[in-house]
C-alpha positions in Angstrom: 9.7 11.2 16.5 9.2 7.6 15.6 7.6 6.3 12.4 6.1 3.1 13.9 4.4 2.3 17.2 3.1 -0.9 18.8 -0.5 -0.5 20.1 -1.3 -2.6 23.2 -4.6 -3.0 25.0 -4.7 -4.8 28.3 -1.2 -6.3 27.7 -2.4 -7.7 24.3 -0.8 -6.4 21.1 -3.6 -4.9 19.1 -1.4 -3.9 16.1 1.1 -1.4 14.9 0.7 2.0 13.4 3.0 3.3 10.7 3.4 7.0 10.0 2.8 8.0 6.3 1.9 11.2 4.5 -1.7 11.1 5.6 -1.3 10.1 9.2 -0.8 6.8 11.0 -2.1 3.6 9.3 -3.2 0.7 11.5 -2.1 -2.9 10.9 -4.0 -5.4 13.1 -2.0 -8.0 15.1 -5.0 -10.1 15.9 -8.5 -10.8 14.5 -10.0 -8.9 17.5 -8.8 -5.6 16.0 -9.4 -6.3 12.3 -12.1 -3.5 12.2 -9.2 -1.1 12.5 -7.1 -2.6 9.7 -6.0 0.0 7.2 -7.6 2.9 9.0 -5.7 6.2 9.0 -5.4 8.1 12.3 -4.1 11.6 12.9 -1.9 10.4 15.8 -0.7 7.2 17.3 -2.6 8.1 20.5 -5.8 8.4 18.5 -5.3 4.8 17.1 -4.7 3.5 20.6 -7.9 5.1 21.9 -9.8 3.5 19.0 -8.3 0.1 19.8 -9.3 0.5 23.5 -12.8 1.4 22.5 -13.1 -1.6 20.2 -11.8 -3.9 23.0 -14.3 -2.6 25.5 -17.2 -2.9 23.1 -17.8 0.9 22.6 -19.2 2.1 19.3 -16.5 3.1 16.8 -17.0 5.9 14.3 -14.4 5.1 11.7 -13.6 7.2 8.6 -14.6 5.8 5.3 
């Protein structure tokens, strides 16, 4: 299993997630995805879904 994944939304790089002790931490690749910067996700797929929701204007419910 990989420790780092690139997250893409509509052929645009949203960021990368890096696996750590608490889950996958998101690092934004563009200003469009800054709201996800530093967030921890249980899985890389969960981070990808959050990036897609942000890109389509859906409401995000991020952990504090």
